C-alpha positions as CSV (number, residue, x, y, z in Angstrom):
1,X,0.0,0.0,0.0
2,X,1.1,3.6,-0.7
3,X,1.7,5.8,2.4
4,X,1.6,9.6,2.4
5,X,2.8,10.7,5.8
6,X,2.4,14.5,6.5
7,X,4.1,15.8,9.7
8,X,3.2,19.4,10.5
9,X,5.9,20.9,12.8
10,X,4.4,22.4,16.0
11,X,0.8,21.3,15.4
12,X,-1.2,20.9,18.6
13,X,-3.9,18.3,19.1
14,X,-6.6,20.9,19.9
15,X,-6.4,22.2,16.3
16,X,-8.2,19.1,15.1
17,X,-10.2,18.4,18.3
18,X,-13.4,19.6,16.4
19,X,-14.2,20.5,12.8
20,X,-13.2,24.1,12.0
21,X,-14.3,26.2,9.0
22,X,-10.9,27.8,8.9
23,X,-9.2,24.5,7.9
24,X,-11.9,22.4,6.2
25,X,-9.6,19.9,4.5
26,X,-7.8,18.8,7.7
27,X,-11.2,18.8,9.5
28,X,-12.7,16.5,6.9
29,X,-9.6,14.3,7.0
30,X,-10.1,13.8,10.8
31,X,-13.8,13.2,10.4
32,X,-13.4,10.6,7.6
33,X,-10.4,8.8,9.1
34,X,-9.4,7.2,12.4
35,X,-8.5,10.1,14.7
36,X,-6.5,9.3,17.9
37,X,-7.5,12.1,20.2
38,X,-4.8,11.4,22.9
39,X,-1.6,10.9,20.9
40,X,1.7,12.0,22.5
41,X,5.0,13.0,21.1
42,X,7.9,11.5,22.8
43,X,9.7,14.8,23.1
44,X,8.7,18.5,22.4
45,X,11.7,19.0,20.1
46,X,11.9,18.2,16.4
47,X,14.9,15.9,16.0
48,X,14.2,13.5,18.9
49,X,10.5,13.4,18.0
50,X,11.1,12.5,14.3
51,X,13.6,9.9,15.3
52,X,11.1,8.3,17.6
53,X,8.5,8.2,14.9
54,X,10.9,6.6,12.4
55,X,12.4,4.1,14.9
56,X,9.4,3.2,17.1
57,X,11.6,3.9,20.2
58,X,11.8,6.5,22.9
59,X,14.7,9.0,22.9
60,X,16.3,7.3,25.8
61,X,16.4,4.1,23.7
62,X,17.4,5.5,20.3
63,X,19.9,7.9,21.7
64,X,19.0,11.1,19.9
65,X,17.8,13.3,22.8
66,X,18.3,16.8,21.5
67,X,18.8,19.0,18.5
68,X,22.5,18.4,18.4
69,X,25.4,16.5,19.9
70,X,24.3,12.9,19.1
71,X,23.3,10.9,16.1
72,X,21.3,7.7,15.4
73,X,23.3,4.6,15.6
74,X,23.8,2.6,12.4
75,X,22.4,-0.5,14.1
76,X,19.0,1.2,14.9
77,X,16.5,0.1,12.3
78,X,14.1,2.7,10.8
79,X,10.7,2.4,9.1
80,X,12.2,3.7,5.8
81,X,14.8,0.9,5.8
82,X,12.1,-1.8,6.5
83,X,9.8,-0.5,3.7
84,X,12.7,-0.1,1.3
85,X,13.6,-3.7,1.9
86,X,10.0,-4.7,1.3
87,X,10.1,-3.1,-2.2
88,X,8.6,0.4,-1.5
89,X,10.0,3.5,-3.1
90,X,10.9,5.9,-0.2
91,X,11.2,9.6,-0.4
92,X,11.2,12.4,2.2
93,X,11.4,16.2,2.2
94,X,12.5,17.7,5.5
95,X,13.9,21.0,6.8
96,X,14.8,22.8,10.1
97,X,17.3,20.8,12.2
98,X,16.9,17.5,10.4
99,X,20.2,17.5,8.6
100,X,21.3,14.1,7.3
101,X,24.3,14.0,9.6
102,X,21.9,13.2,12.5
103,X,20.8,9.9,10.8
104,X,17.1,10.4,11.5
105,X,16.2,10.1,7.8
106,X,18.5,7.2,7.1
107,X,16.9,4.6,4.8
108,X,15.1,6.9,2.4
109,X,16.1,6.3,-1.2
110,X,15.5,10.0,-2.0
111,X,16.0,12.8,0.6
112,X,15.3,16.5,0.0
113,X,16.5,19.0,2.5
114,X,15.0,22.5,2.2
115,X,17.0,25.6,3.0
116,X,15.6,28.9,4.1
117,X,13.3,30.5,1.5
118,X,12.1,27.1,0.4
119,X,10.4,25.8,3.6
120,X,6.8,26.9,3.1
121,X,4.2,25.0,1.2
122,X,3.6,28.4,-0.5
123,X,7.2,28.4,-1.9
124,X,8.5,26.2,-4.6
125,X,8.5,23.2,-2.2
126,X,4.7,23.1,-2.2
127,X,4.4,22.5,-6.0
128,X,7.4,20.1,-6.0
129,X,5.9,18.0,-3.3
130,X,2.6,17.6,-5.2
131,X,4.5,16.7,-8.4
132,X,6.6,14.2,-6.5
133,X,3.5,12.5,-5.1
134,X,2.0,12.4,-8.6
135,X,5.3,10.8,-9.9
136,X,5.3,8.2,-7.1
137,X,1.6,7.4,-7.8
138,X,2.5,6.7,-11.5
139,X,5.7,4.8,-10.7
140,X,4.2,1.4,-10.4
141,X,5.8,0.7,-7.0
142,X,4.2,1.1,-3.6
143,X,5.8,4.1,-1.9
144,X,6.4,5.9,1.4
145,X,6.4,9.7,1.0
146,X,7.1,11.8,4.1
147,X,6.5,15.6,4.1
148,X,7.8,17.8,6.9
149,X,5.7,20.9,6.8
150,X,7.3,24.0,8.5
151,X,4.8,26.8,8.0
152,X,3.3,26.6,11.5
153,X,6.8,26.8,13.1
154,X,8.0,30.2,14.4
155,X,8.1,32.5,12.5
156,X,4.7,31.5,11.1
157,X,4.4,31.6,7.3
158,X,1.3,32.2,5.2
159,X,0.2,34.4,2.3
160,X,-0.8,37.9,3.3
161,X,-4.3,37.1,1.9
162,X,-4.8,34.8,4.9
163,X,-4.3,37.6,7.4
164,X,-8.0,37.8,8.0
165,X,-10.3,36.6,10.8
166,X,-11.9,34.0,8.6
167,X,-8.6,32.1,8.6
168,X,-8.1,32.1,12.3
169,X,-7.7,34.3,15.4
170,X,-3.9,34.7,15.2
171,X,-0.8,34.0,13.2
172,X,-0.6,30.4,14.5
173,X,-4.1,29.5,13.3
174,X,-3.7,31.4,10.0
175,X,-0.5,29.6,9.2
176,X,-2.3,26.2,9.6
177,X,-5.2,27.6,7.4
178,X,-2.6,28.3,4.8
179,X,-1.3,24.7,5.0
180,X,-4.9,23.4,4.7
181,X,-5.4,25.2,1.4
182,X,-2.3,23.3,0.0
183,X,-3.4,20.1,1.6
184,X,-6.4,19.8,-0.7
185,X,-4.1,19.7,-3.8
186,X,-1.7,17.2,-2.1
187,X,-4.4,14.8,-1.1
188,X,-6.0,15.0,-4.6
189,X,-2.6,14.0,-6.0
190,X,-2.4,11.0,-3.7
191,X,-5.8,9.6,-4.6
192,X,-8.2,7.4,-2.6
193,X,-6.0,4.2,-2.7
194,X,-3.2,5.8,-0.6
195,X,-3.0,5.6,3.2
196,X,-2.7,9.1,4.6
197,X,-1.0,9.6,8.0
198,X,-1.3,13.1,9.4
199,X,0.3,14.2,12.6
200,X,2.5,16.9,14.3
201,X,6.0,16.3,15.6
202,X,5.1,18.1,18.9
203,X,2.9,20.9,20.1
204,X,3.4,24.6,20.7
205,X,3.1,27.4,23.2
206,X,0.8,30.0,21.7
207,X,0.5,32.3,24.8
208,X,0.6,36.0,23.6
209,X,0.6,34.8,20.0
210,X,0.8,37.7,17.5
211,X,-2.4,38.2,15.6
212,X,-1.0,39.2,12.2
213,X,2.2,38.9,10.1
214,X,3.0,42.6,10.9
215,X,2.7,42.2,14.6
216,X,4.7,38.9,14.4
217,X,7.5,40.9,12.8
218,X,7.3,43.6,15.4
219,X,7.5,41.0,18.2
220,X,10.5,39.4,16.5
221,X,12.4,42.7,16.3
222,X,11.7,43.5,20.0
223,X,12.8,40.0,21.1
224,X,16.0,40.1,19.2
225,X,17.1,43.1,21.3
226,X,16.5,41.1,24.5
227,X,18.5,38.1,25.9
228,X,15.5,35.8,25.6
229,X,17.3,32.5,25.2
230,X,19.7,33.1,28.2
231,X,16.7,34.1,30.3
232,X,14.8,30.9,29.4
233,X,17.8,28.6,29.9
234,X,18.6,30.3,33.3
235,X,14.9,29.8,34.4
236,X,14.9,26.1,33.4
237,X,18.3,25.5,35.0
238,X,16.9,26.7,38.3
239,X,14.0,24.3,38.0
240,X,10.5,24.4,39.4
241,X,10.7,23.8,43.1
242,X,7.1,24.9,43.9
243,X,4.2,22.4,43.9
244,X,2.4,24.8,41.7
245,X,3.6,25.0,38.1
246,X,1.3,27.9,37.1
247,X,4.1,30.3,36.4
248,X,5.4,27.9,33.8
249,X,2.0,27.9,32.1
250,X,2.1,31.7,32.0
251,X,5.4,32.0,30.1
252,X,4.8,33.6,26.7
253,X,5.9,32.0,23.5
254,X,8.7,34.6,23.2
255,X,10.3,33.1,26.3
256,X,9.9,29.5,25.2
257,X,8.0,27.9,22.4
258,X,7.8,24.2,22.6
259,X,11.0,22.4,23.9
260,X,11.0,23.4,27.6
261,X,8.1,21.7,29.4
262,X,6.0,18.5,29.1
263,X,2.6,20.1,29.5
264,X,-0.2,19.0,27.2
265,X,-0.1,21.8,24.6
266,X,3.6,20.9,23.9
267,X,3.4,17.1,23.8
268,X,-0.2,16.2,22.7
269,X,-0.6,16.1,18.9
270,X,-3.2,15.1,16.3
271,X,-2.9,11.7,14.7
272,X,-5.2,10.7,11.8
273,X,-5.2,7.7,9.5
274,X,-7.3,7.7,6.3
275,X,-7.4,5.3,3.4
276,X,-8.3,1.8,2.3
277,X,-9.4,-0.5,5.2
278,X,-9.6,2.4,7.7
279,X,-12.7,2.0,9.8
280,X,-12.9,5.7,10.9
281,X,-14.1,7.3,14.1
282,X,-12.3,8.6,17.2
283,X,-10.0,6.5,19.5
284,X,-9.6,8.0,22.9
285,X,-7.0,5.6,24.5
286,X,-3.6,7.3,24.9
287,X,-1.1,6.3,22.2
288,X,2.4,7.4,21.4
289,X,4.5,8.3,18.4
290,X,6.5,5.2,19.1
291,X,3.5,3.3,17.8
292,X,3.7,4.8,14.3
293,X,6.5,2.7,12.8
294,X,5.0,-0.7,13.6
295,X,1.5,0.6,12.6
296,X,2.6,1.9,9.2
297,X,4.6,-1.2,8.4
298,X,1.6,-3.5,9.2
299,X,-0.9,-1.3,7.3
300,X,1.5,-1.1,4.3
301,X,1.7,-4.9,4.2
302,X,5.4,-5.1,5.1
303,X,7.0,-7.3,7.7
304,X,7.2,-5.3,10.9
305,X,9.9,-7.4,12.6
306,X,11.1,-6.6,16.1
307,X,12.9,-3.8,17.8
308,X,10.0,-1.5,18.5
309,X,9.0,-0.1,21.8
310,X,5.6,0.9,20.4
311,X,2.7,-1.3,19.5
312,X,0.9,-1.6,16.2
313,X,-2.4,0.3,16.1
314,X,-3.5,-1.4,12.9
315,X,-6.1,-3.6,14.6
316,X,-7.8,-0.5,16.1
317,X,-7.6,1.3,12.8
318,X,-9.1,-1.5,10.8
319,X,-11.6,-2.8,13.3
320,X,-13.0,0.3,14.9
321,X,-12.1,-0.7,18.4
322,X,-9.9,1.1,21.0
323,X,-6.2,0.0,21.1
324,X,-4.9,-1.9,24.1
325,X,-4.3,0.6,27.0
326,X,-0.8,0.9,28.2
327,X,1.5,3.6,29.6
328,X,3.1,6.2,27.2
329,X,6.1,8.3,28.1
330,X,7.7,11.7,27.2
331,X,11.0,13.3,28.0
332,X,13.2,16.4,27.7
333,X,16.9,15.6,28.1
334,X,18.2,19.0,27.0
335,X,21.1,19.9,24.7
336,X,24.7,19.0,25.6
337,X,25.8,22.6,25.9
338,X,22.5,23.9,27.5
339,X,21.4,21.2,30.0
340,X,18.2,22.2,31.8
341,X,16.5,20.0,34.3
342,X,15.9,16.6,32.7
343,X,12.1,16.1,32.7
344,X,10.2,13.0,32.1
345,X,6.5,12.2,32.1
346,X,4.1,9.3,31.8
347,X,0.4,9.1,31.0
348,X,-1.6,6.1,32.4
349,X,-5.3,6.3,32.1
350,X,-6.6,9.6,33.4
351,X,-3.4,10.5,35.3
352,X,-0.1,12.1,34.1
353,X,3.0,12.4,36.2
354,X,5.9,14.9,35.3
355,X,9.1,14.2,37.2
356,X,12.8,14.5,37.1
357,X,13.2,11.5,39.3
358,X,16.0,12.4,41.7
359,X,16.7,16.0,40.7
360,X,15.6,18.2,43.5
361,X,15.3,21.2,41.2
362,X,11.9,19.9,39.9
363,X,9.1,19.1,42.3
364,X,6.9,16.3,40.9
365,X,3.5,17.2,39.4
366,X,0.6,14.7,39.2
367,X,-2.5,15.7,37.2
368,X,-5.9,14.2,36.6
369,X,-6.5,15.0,33.0
370,X,-10.1,14.1,33.1
371,X,-11.1,16.7,35.7
372,X,-8.1,19.0,35.1
373,X,-7.2,19.0,31.4
374,X,-5.4,22.4,31.9
375,X,-2.9,20.8,34.4
376,X,-3.6,23.4,37.1
377,X,-3.9,21.2,40.2
378,X,-0.9,19.3,41.4
379,X,-2.1,16.1,43.2
380,X,1.3,14.6,43.9
381,X,1.2,15.2,47.7
382,X,-2.5,14.3,48.0
383,X,-2.1,11.0,46.0
384,X,1.3,9.7,46.8
385,X,0.4,6.1,46.0
386,X,-0.6,7.0,42.5
387,X,2.6,9.1,42.0
388,X,4.7,6.2,43.3
389,X,3.0,3.8,40.9
390,X,3.4,6.0,37.9
391,X,7.1,6.8,38.8
392,X,7.8,3.0,38.9
393,X,6.1,2.4,35.6
394,X,8.0,5.3,34.0
395,X,11.4,3.9,35.2
396,X,10.5,0.5,33.7
397,X,9.3,2.1,30.5
398,X,12.6,4.0,30.0
399,X,14.9,1.5,31.5
400,X,16.5,0.7,28.1
401,X,19.1,3.5,27.7
402,X,21.2,3.5,24.6
403,X,24.8,4.6,24.5
404,X,24.8,7.9,22.6
405,X,26.8,8.2,19.4
406,X,28.5,11.6,19.2
407,X,28.5,13.8,16.1
408,X,31.9,14.9,14.9
409,X,32.9,18.4,15.7
410,X,32.6,19.9,12.2
411,X,29.2,18.2,11.7
412,X,28.0,19.4,15.0
413,X,29.2,22.9,14.2
414,X,27.1,22.8,11.0
415,X,24.0,21.8,13.0
416,X,24.8,24.7,15.5
417,X,24.9,27.1,12.5
418,X,21.5,25.8,11.4
419,X,20.0,26.2,14.8
420,X,21.4,29.7,15.0
421,X,19.7,30.5,11.7
422,X,16.4,29.1,13.0
423,X,16.6,31.3,16.2
424,X,17.3,28.4,18.6
425,X,20.8,29.7,19.7
């Protein structure tokens, strides 16, 4: 089976929680397909999150824990390698920090990396991607096509004609509305016989989001004059010693965007499957990005093999039932040269625990997501037995810790230059 896998950088789950007139194509995709409403990224940072999707393993296990410093070991299998071995044509188009030196996109027969100026679906990339899918459709081989969409990432990108209320309340929503207008053409190129997988790599902090392109640029100019990144790193290095984490929720997107906490808006993402054999409907059981590799392999008709920490969701997608419930984990390890408190989290049923295990700089937080979806009431001291149980489950889930493979100095310097261009350094 053909697989078209669209990954929208920084796309939060609440954007597809209900149909929206501002993005009708994505809304219809979620209505027609199987929509997992509680899907979690393994890490609110692009490179570890993509690596988890492609390897079916948590960052602790695959070893790529940040944007730089480490690379994927050659012995770690990827979904592209498995599908290539099964006879699929494999192609991907990525950008941002996903340079080939990291190894995340290893196994694709064709790899396109997009530089600045060619990242938006409204640039030359958008038309090339549609033409590439049409070429793969006509090629006679089953294929895997992965598209990394960057428009929703800061700074948001969309045509000036979308700077109207009918396309969303702010720049974040309008950027996704712009993606939606292109998505119609892309899905038409793929046709009805292709399995479409639609997700985000992680979520985003949209507090104090600029409303228009003009105000976004004014905000950027103001922030460039301030030591925002050092402030953010200093804050995170000090930790969160109070039981209440409310001040972390109040941090504006200019202080940090998505890689600094494990709250729901930063780790919960949409996940939709649509295509032949897909039963449709919502699935509310928590699932993880580590489930994607074994799921896609099974749905594509390839041998999944072993080596995955995730479970295949194919049965739930085909049969219309909920997947088997199990714990899902998330983590932030930090960058080698900027180490904040190492945070980890686990979701089991209605409860979510955020912890740093033995680091006293972070006081544990336990939330009941059914009664407190905004994660405002820390129950760790009131429910110590639940916290202890989740902590033990989290240790077991992340017990397999891979030895990291360092990136050579000149290659790491190249990644650092790219991160500087993206505004991360």
